[in-house]
Residue, then its C-alpha position, 0 to 999 in steps of 0.5 A: m267410256r274414256r276411263i274404261g279404255l284407259t283402265v284396260l290400257v293400263l292393265g294390258a301394259l301391266l300384263l306385258v311388262g309384268r312378265a319381265a324376268r324375275a329376280e331371286e329374292t336374295d339378290l334383287p338387282r336395281n331396275p330403274g325401268a320398272a321404277f319409271g314404268a310404275a311411276c308413269i302407270n300410276l299417273a293414270y292408274f291411281p286417279v282411276r282407282l280412286a274414282l272407282s273405289t269412291a264410287w264402289t263405296e257408295v254402291s256397296g252401301v246402297v246394296g247393303w241398305l237395299t238388302g236390309g242391312n246385309e253386311s255380307a252383300a255389301e262386302d261382296v260388292w266392295n270386294l270387287t275393288r280390292g287390291p293395291a291403290y298403286v302399282t309398284p316396281g316389284m309388280l312390273a318386275g314380276r316379284e309382287r302380285f297385282r290384284f284388282g278385284n277377282w283378277e290377280s297376276g303374278h306367282 
């Protein structure tokens, strides 16, 4: 239960911080706040993400096995965890998209 609460907290922080002003692609200013924020968020996000991905690997394998080797069914379950393994400063600045499963922020 604590992991779920932490995940919701991290995703909520991403939504708030990710709405920062967007820089033009040609002239990107340095943003130490976004870099520091991404590093702090990754302290919690990466271990949670690793644990979820590891567990979902097992779940998708079991689903594939229980459906008679149906790769499509296993991939449907596996796709619930698609997205980056860590948060980047560009995601917090709004220049890059953040994706977790079917949920996506940005552009």
